N, C-alpha and C positions, 0 to 999 in steps of 0.2 A: 504494500499499499503506499503510495507516494505522498509526500507532504505538499500541501497546496502551494507553499512558497517556492517549491523547487519543480513543480510540474505545471504543464500548460503554459500558455503565452502570456508573459508578464512583461509588457513594454518598458515599464519603469525599471524593473530589475535588469532587462537586458541593456538599457541605456547606462545604467549604473556600472554593469560589468565592462561594457564597451569602453567607457571613459577611463575606467581603472587600468584596462589593458594598455590603453595608449599612454596614460600619464605615469604609471608606476615605473616602466623602464627609463623614461626621461628623468624623473625625479632621482632615481638611484643613480644613473650616470652623472647627473649634476653634482649630487652630494659627494660621490665618491671620487670623481676625476676632474671636475671643473677647479680652476683656481678659486681661492677664497674670495678675491675681490670680485670675480664674476658671480659667485654665489651670493655675495652681498647686494649686487645690483638686482639679481632675480628675486631675492627675498624682499628687497625694497619695492619692486613692482608688485608682488604679492601683498605686501603691506598696504600699498596705496589702494589697490582694488578692494581689499577687505575693509579698510577705513571708509571708503566711499560706501559700502554696503551698510556698514555700522551707522554712519551719519544719516542714511536714509531711513534706517530703523529709528534713529532718533526723533526724525520729524513726526513719527507716529505717536510720540509721547508729547507733541506740542512743542518742541524745540526746534528753533530755526538755527541750524548748525553753522559755525564759522567754517566755510569750505576751503577755499584755496590756502589760507594760511596753515590749516591743518595738515594739508597734503604737503606743502612746502616744509613745514617743521619736521615731519616724519621723514620725507625724502632726503633732507639734509642729513639726518642721522646716518642713513645708508650710504649716502655718497661719501660721507666722512669715514665711515668703515671702510669702503671700497678703496678710496685713496690711501688710507692707512695700511691696508693690507697689500696694495700694490707696491708700496714703497718699502714696508717692513713686514714680510711674509709671516712673521711670528710676533704679532701684536700681543703683548703681554696682557694677562688678566687685570693687572693693575691699570694699565692704559685704558683698557676697555671700560673698567668701572669708572674711572674718571670722566670718559666721555659719556657714558650712559647716566652716571649720577648727575652731572652737571646739566644734561638735557632734561631730566626728570625734575630737577630742581627749579629750572627756570620756566618749565612749560606752563605751570599756572599763572605766572606773571605775564608771559608773552600773550596768552589767550585772553586774560582778564583785560590787559590794556587794549586789545584789539576789540573786545566787548564793549568798552567805553564808548565806541563810535556808533553803537546800535541806538536808533531812535526811541525804542521802548526800553528803559532800564530794567524792567522786570524780566526781559528775555536774555539780558547780557550774561548773567552769571550761569543759568542753565546751559547756554550755548558754549561758554568757556569750559564748563565742567565736562560736557560731552567731548569736547576736543581733548582735554587732558586725559580722560578715561580712555578715549580711542588710542592715544599714544601709549599709555601704560599697558592697556589690555592687548594691543595688537603689535605696535611697533617694537617695543622693548622685548618681548619673548622671541620674536623673530630675529631681532638683533643678537639675542643670546644664542640662537641656533647658529648664526653665522660665525660667532666667536668660538662656539664649541667645536667647529670644523677644524680650527687650526691648533687645537690642543694635540697633545701626543695621543695617538690612537683616535683622533677626532673623527674620521671617516667611519671608523668601526662603531664608535658611539653613536653617530647619526643613524647608521644602518640599523642599529639595535633599537633605538628610540622609534623609528619609523615602523619597523617590523612588529614591535610590541604593541604599539598604538593600533596599527592596521589589524593585527590579529585579534586583538580585543574587540575592535569594531566590527569585524566580520562575524565573529562567534556570537556577539551580543545581538546582532541583527538576525542571523538565521535561527538561533536557538530560542530568542525571544519570539520570533514569528512562529516557530514550530511548537514550543511546548510552554511558553510563557503565560502564567496565570496569575501571579501576584504582582500587582502594579507597584513600581518603585515610588513614583511621584506623579499621580494621576493629575494634579492640579497643574503641574509645570509640563510634564511630557507623558501624555496618556498612554503611549506605546511601549515605554520602557518598563521591563519587568525585573524582579529580583533574579529569576532563572537566567535572563539574559545577562545581568550583571555578574553573576557567578560564572557563566560560561566565559565571559569576557576576561575575567580575572585568571581563570585556569589557563585559558588560551595564551594570555600574555606571559604568565610565568613559565609555561612550558616553551614558549618561543625564546625567552631570555635565557632559560636554562640550556636549551640547544645551542643558541649563538655562542654563549660564553663557554659551554662544554667543549665546543669544537672551534673556538676562537682562532687558535693557530692555524688549523687547516684551512679554515674559510680565509684568513688573512693571506696565507701562502697562495691559495688559488686566485684571489683577487690581484695579488701582487704579480703573478705569472702572466695573467691576461693583460696587464698594464692598466687596470682600473684605480689602483692606489700606489702611492709611494710607500716605502717601508715604514715611515714615521706615522702613517695614517692607519696602519693595521694593529692588531694586538697579537703579540707573541708570548712565548712562556714567561719572560721576566716581567712583562707589563700585566699579565693576567691576574685579576684580584681573585680571592676566595670565593666560593660559590654562595655561601650563606649570606654575605652582603649584597651579591647580585640578585639573589631571590628577593630579598627585603626591598631593595631598590626597584625592582620590577613591580612589586606589590604597590609600592607607593606611586610609581608612575602610572600604573593602571587606574588607581583611585583618582589621582590627579586628572587623567584623561577623561574619566567618567564624569567627574564634577565639571570639567570644562564643557563637556556636552550638555550637561544640565543647565549651566549657566547660560549657555547660548540659547537654550530652549526657553529659559525664563524671559530673556530679552526679546525673543521672537513672540512668545505668549503675550507680553505685555504690548508689543506692537501690533498683534492681531494678524500675523503672517505665518505661513507654513515653512518657507525657505527665506533665507537672507538675500537671495538673488537667484539668477538662472544662467551664470555663465558657465556651469559644468552640468551637462546633461545627465539626469539621473541622480545628481548629488545636490542640486541647488546652487547655492552661492559658494563664493570663496570661503566666507566665514563658516558655512556649514562644514566644509572640508577640513579646516585647520582648527576648529574650536577646541578638540581635544589636545592638539599640540601646544596651544597657547598656554595651557596649564601644566602640561608635562614638561615642556622645554626648560623652564627655569628650574625645575627639580634636577634634571640631568645636568644642566650647566653647573649648578651648585656643586653637585657631586664630583663632577670632573675638576672643578676649580679646587675643590677641597683635596682631591687626590694629588694634585699638583703641589699643594702647600704642605703635604706631608713629608 
């Protein structure tokens, strides 16, 4: 007896699969092989598209967003990162923190000053708050993803992050559709179930365990086909113990699922199903990276902590 989600003609599911088949190889090639400055420019483009979707959602809350200054401010962050990585391929964690911290500190003042030009003073603060939140919620985590790439074993860490998040998302979707009965948060996301969440966690942990259990072999294979440099892989001397990896994977999965729920909350308040329609079968860019926005800072912090040990 076949499951309804797997049998029959399902145009939405077919579009979802087709989009994934096209995008996944391109994303993996980008994170494994592209220079970090190129990754920064691509991440910046994704950030701007996502911020555009978010600001459109903000309009549904009665906010009149500050448009081009928000795009300009976020874009400057990634241009700064791209130029920094082009000149110094190993931009230090300290230098990155100085850049990110300074940008985060001045963002409220920049947007509040711009809001002073609005005719209705009551709309100034909500508009500035939306821009600051867009920068912290979208641009900063994607910036962390870029800087994570230049860490030792950075390409392997990014591969691990994406596969863990994708595995969790796929299993949550199919298991939730097939056997999900107990709703996780019906007010925010009526289709998410505890069965799907449990399947997501198990799939992520299994993926992380397999990746790190075979980290050296995977790194050697990627090195042989020219997809990574030696410093971007994980070999025996860099490989951490398995217990911390499992714990890290659990935290990443929980963060990813929370990221998905937070975006659902934003869309629910805005009264929309998807943040956009740029990705057939997946909705908008924010729909596709919502989990990464919460999980990326967790992995970035872990990698930075390991460097400082």
